[in-house]
N, C-alpha and C positions, 0 to 999 in steps of 0.2 A: 188406365181408365179412358175412354176418348172424353175429349171436353169440346164443344163447340168450339173456342178459340182454336184448337191444335186443329179441328177437322177444316177449319177455314184456312188454315195454313196450309193444310194437305191440299186442299182443292186448288187454291191460288197457284201453288207449285206443280200441280197434277192436271193442269188448264186441257189438256188433251182426254182427260176422261169424261166419258156421257154422264152428266147428271141423270137424265131420263133412265139410263141404265142404273146407277147406283141407286134411285128411289125404287124402280123395279125390284132389282134383286133384295133390297132390304125390307120390301111390303110397305113403302112409306107413299101417303099420298102424293099426287100428282102436284109440281111445283113446288113441294116443301122445301128442297134444299135449295132452289132460285130464290126463293122468299129470304132465307138465311143468306145467299150471298148479295141480297140488296138491302138486308139491312131491316126488312118488314117483317120478319120472323124470329122465335129463338126454338130450339130442338128441346124437345122432354126428356128426361133419364129414359124412357122406351125407345125413342128414336135413336138415341146416342148406342145403345144395347144393341138394337138392330141393326146399326149403321156398322158396328165396329168389327164383326168378323168379315164384312163385302168391302170394306177398306184395307182392312189387313191384305186380302187377296189382289188388291191391286196397289200393292207396296207401302201402306201404312204402317210407320214404325214410332211409337212412341217416344223415344228418346229423339229421334232423327227431328220430329217436328215441334216439339215441346220447348225447342231452344233454337236459336239463330245458328245460321251456317256461317262461321268465320272462317274468311278466306283471306290468305296474305298474299297482297301483290308484290313479286320480287322478281328482282335480278341485280346480280352484285355490281353492274354499270349504270353510270347516270344517262340521262338523257335518251331513255328507251321509252318512255311514255308511261312510267307507273303512276305517278301521280295524277296527270291526266285520266287514265282509265282507272283509277281509284274512285276520282270525283263524277266522271260522267258514266262509268257503268254504275256507279250507284245511284245516279240520278236516274239512268234508264230504269232501274230496278223499282224505285221508289215508285217512277211515272207507271208501272205495271200494278202498283197497288200494294206492295210490298214495305213494310217499316225498314229502315234501311239506317245502320250507324256505321260513318267511318270515322277512323282511328288513325290521327298522324303520329308514327311513332320514327319518324325522320327528323333529327333535330334540326335540319335546314328549315324546317317548318313549311314547306313550299305548299303542302295542300291546304294547311288553315290560311296559308297568304293569298292564294289565287280565290277561295270563296270569301275573303273578306272577312275571315274570323279573328277577332282581337281576343288573344287569352288572356285569362283572369288571373285571379291569384291562385287558384291551382290548375294545373293542366296534368297529362298522361305521367310526367316526370314524377310527381307528389306521388301518385297511386302506387308505383313502381315501388319509391322507396317506404311507405306507411299503406301498410293494408287497410287500414281503419278509414282511409280517404278514398271516396269514390270518384270514378270518372267523371271531371267537369264536362258534363255532355251540352253542348247549344244546338238550337235548332238553325237548320238550313234555310230549308222550305217545308211543304207537306212530305210528310212521311220521310223527312231524308234528314240525319244529326250529323254531328261531328264532335269528336274529342279532339281538341287542338294541342298542339305543341308548339314551342319555339325554340331557341338556340340553348334555352338552359337543359333540355333533353341531352346534351353534349356530354353531360357529366354521369348521365347514368352508365355508361358503359363500365366505369370503374367501380362507380358504388353499388351494381347490381352484382358484380364479381365479390363484393365482400357480403354480400348479403346471403342470408341463408335461403335457399331456395330461390337465387336471382332470376333464373331463366323461367320459373313457374309463377311468377308475380303477374304478368299480362294475364295469365290464365284466371287466376283469383280474380281479379279486376273485373273480367269480360262475364264470369261465371255470376256477377253479382246481378246483371241486367241482361243477361243474353235470353231471358224470357221474352223483354218489352221488343224485342226486333226479331225479323225474319232472315235476314243476312248483315254481317258486320264484316266490312272490307278495311283491311291493312295497309296504309302506304307505308312501305318499308324502307329505309336508308339503301343508297346504293353501295351497299357492303355488306359481307358475309360475317358482319360483328354479330355481338350478344344481341343487340337490338332485333336483329333479323332473326337469329334464332330464338329468341323470346317469343315472337311474332308466329314464328311457325308451329312452338311448342304449344300455342294458344289457340291453334287454328284446326279446321277440318280438314282444310286443303288449301293447295296453293296454285295461284295463277301467275305464268311468265309472260312478261311482255317482251318484245325483240325485235331489234331493226334485221330485216331480210339482207343482213353484211356478212364481212368475213370474219370479221373481230368478234361480232355478235354471234354468230355461229361457234367459232371454238369455245365462246365463252357459256355454251348451253351445256356442254359436257360438263365443266366442271360446276355449273349449279345443279345439275341433276344428279351428281354426286353428293354434293353435300344433301340435298334433299334427302336421299336414301339415307345418308347417314343419321341425319336427324330421324327416320323414321324408325331406323335401328336401335337407334340409343335414346330416343327422348319420347317419341310420338308414334307410334307403331300405327295410329290410327290414320296418319296422315294422307291425306291423296294428292294427286295433281289433277286440276281441273282442266290443264290443256296450256298451249303455246297462242298468245294473240300476237299478230304482227303490226307494228305501230310505225307511224312516219313512214308509211311506204311512198314510195316516187316511181313513176310511169319508166322505169329504164330497165334495159336488158339484166342489169346486174342485181335489182331488186328482184326481178323474176326469177333468173338462175337461183337464187339464193331460196327464195320461198320454194321451190321446187325443190331444190336438195335437202333442206328443212323438213320438207314433208317426207321424203323418200327415206332419210337417215332416222328420222325418228316416227316411223311409220305406226308403231305401236302404243304413241300417244294421241292424243286429241289437239290436231292443230285448227283454231276456226276457219271457217272459211270466210266468217265476217273479219276485215283487215279493216284497219285505221289509218287513211292516208294523211300523207305530209299537206294538210290545208291549212292557210292563214285564219281562218275564223277561231282555232283552237288558240293563237297568240292573241287576238282581238279579245277574245272571250276573257283570258287570262289576264289581259291589260283592264279590262274593266270589270276584273273580278266577280264574274257572275258565272254560273253553271251555263254548258253549253246549249241546253234547251231553253233556257231563259233568255240567253243573247239572242239565239236566233233557233226557233224550233224547226224551220223549214228547211235549213242548210244541211249541205252534203253531211257536215261535221255531226252534227244532232242524228242525223238517218244515221250514219255507222255506228255509232254508240246504240241507238234503239235496236238496230239489227242483232248487234254483240249481244245484248240485253236478251232478246229474244231467242237467239241460239244457244247462248248460257243456260237460260230456262230448260230450253229442250233437251243439251246434254244431259242436266241432271234428271230429266224425266226418263231419258232414254238408259240412265244407269242404273236406275232401280226398276 
């Protein structure tokens, strides 16, 4: 059954669809959906019944839009922009009007630290060990929340191995709150340990961040093999949203490896929006601010804004 909430999620995700076309095909009065989008009008049951076959034709799926899309930001190497991308892509999606939750599942707690979040009495670790403990969610700014972690999470690898369904426990915790969000982004540790596997088990998709360099290029093959294993053995629905180049420098080596990766992985989405090696990212982290709050007019902020727009478009094109 189509609800107004799920319809709103669909319309925000499918922004390229003409509102006038939907109204005409569903035989709704002009500007009905515009009023819904700006919050000045509610749809009645007949409106929703008339809209259901129309939006279904344009890619609406109840299961897809009633819960958040859960995305693991992954790479088994450190220093490749996972935390930066989790924080600032999350902010970019929130600025598009989506409700976004960030989950810090890296025992280093870098995501929580750079966003100036203090871990309270409970954190992600406690929700993994005890299914009755909900994720401890804190607000960062409008439309953007976080479930933080710190070094205490480092003991989770051994603990989860001894728990029944250890690799499923993050999924259970997320399912309890997934209807409250449009996107959930998980900052994974720089390894392919049980925490990363747990994240991929809980996710709809993965997003790979990588430097355009030799070691990172070689590591992509290993990472893609691990994603295939998780898909085959644990989560058949797991998708790969694509590859994002981070910390890009204007030199021949980076240009050559960007081209090589695009050629060798031509069957995958390699985003055109790339994240350059810019000092403003470091400054924002020192100030413990999101990049848009630090300087919304900076090239750094624009790069994640562009990535957010391209990412949303890639989801539209896929459906």
